[in-house]
N, C-alpha and C positions, 0 to 999 in steps of 0.2 A: 197146360194141355200137353200136346205132343212134345214141345220144346222142353218142358219141365221133366218129362220122362226121359228124353234123350240125355239131358244133363245128369240126371240120377243114374241112368244106365252107363254113361261114359265114366262117371266116378266109380261105379261098381267095377267096370272093366279094368280101370287103372289100379284099383285096390287089389283085384285078383291077380293082375300081372305082377304087381309088386310082391305079393305074397308068394306067388309061384317062383319068382326070381330068387327070393330069400330061401325057399326050400331047396332050390337047385344047388345052392352053395353048400348046404349041409345043415343038419338038424341043430347043431350048436349055434349057428349064426342066423337061424331062421327068425324072421320078424313076425310077430303075431299079426294076423289079419285084423284090420280095423272092423268095428261093428258094421254090419250091412245097413245102408240107409233104408229107411222105410219108404217103400214106393207108395206115394199117395194115390188114392183112387181118383178117378176123374171128377171134375166139378159136376154136381148134380143138383138141379134147382127145380122148384115148382113155382110157376108164375100164375097168379090169379088176378084178373082185371074185371072190375064191375063199375057200373054207372057211367059208362062212356057214351051210351046212346047209339053206338055203332056195333051191330052184330058181329062184324069182322074183327073188332078189337076186344070183344067180350069173351070171357071164358077162363079156363084153367088149362095150362099146358105144362108138360114135363120137358126138361132139357138136360141132356147129359153131354158135356163137352169132352168128347173122346175123339178118336180118329177113326172114322168120321163122327161128326156130331150125331146124337141120337135123341129120340123122343118125338113128341107131336107138336113141338113149338113151331109156329108157322115160318119163322126165319131163323132156324136153328144154327146154320153155318155162320150167318152174319152176327147173330147174338154171341156165339162163342168167340168169334174174332174180336168183337168189341170187349168182351170180358178179358180175353188174353191181353189186349192192349192196356187195360187197366192194371193187370198183374205186372206186365213189363215195366210200366211207369211207376209202380209202387203205390197206386191210388186205390182207395176203397170206395167203389161206387155205391155201396150200401150204407155208408155213414149218414146219419140224419143231418139235417140242416142245423147248424149251431144255434143254441137258444138265444144268443145275443146278436144274431145276424139281422141286418137291416134289409128287409124285403119289400119290393114294390107291392102295393096292395091292389093287385089285379087278380081276378078270378079266372082260372083256366078251365072251369067246368067241374062237374061232380065226380069225374072218374077217380077211382082209387085202385091201387094195386098192392099186392102182397107178394113178396118173394121169400121163399123158405128153402132150406136145403144146406148144401155144403159148397163153399167156394174157397179155393186156395187153402183147403184144409180147415177152414173156420166155419162154424155153424152160423147160418144166416137166417134172420127173421126180420126183414125190412118192410116197412110200409111206405107207400108213395101216394101223393095226392097232387092236386093242381090248385091248391087253396091260395097260393100267393106266388109272386115272381120267383122266389127261391125254390119253392117246391116244383114249379113248372120247369125251371132250369134243371133241377135234379132229375126229373122224369125224362126230359128230352136228352139229357146227357147219357142215359143208359139205353136209349133207343138203338137198336131194334130189340133189345131184351124185352122192354115194354113197348107196346105198339104205339104208333103215332095216333093221337086222338084229337089233333088240331081240327077245328071246324072248317 
């Protein structure tokens, strides 16, 4: 989010300063400027939740993690903070539960969610459910991006 842009902007400023310093010495010793880093657009996601039985947790929301967060997501700022935490830790909150995972056979309800869009420059199309212990943990791990649907 904002931190990523600052790092990119800082790198751009350093590259420009180095290039200008090189041209001040003379054309013969000028160092070519490195290619400009591509400034990535802000994270932009659509979250759709169905089957929760709670009207406050049902619906489809847009979320853009910019400065400030934008969209109609009911917890936009907190959701963006959570996603930024995953990015800093190098974790992918949208990865599915591994096929060989041992999961408690508990049912967390019929709620499902789909998250689509772009996060950290990667296209996202992730589905969430509460079908077993692993899926419940996965859902709760991304709250408040997904709403709490605990009874």
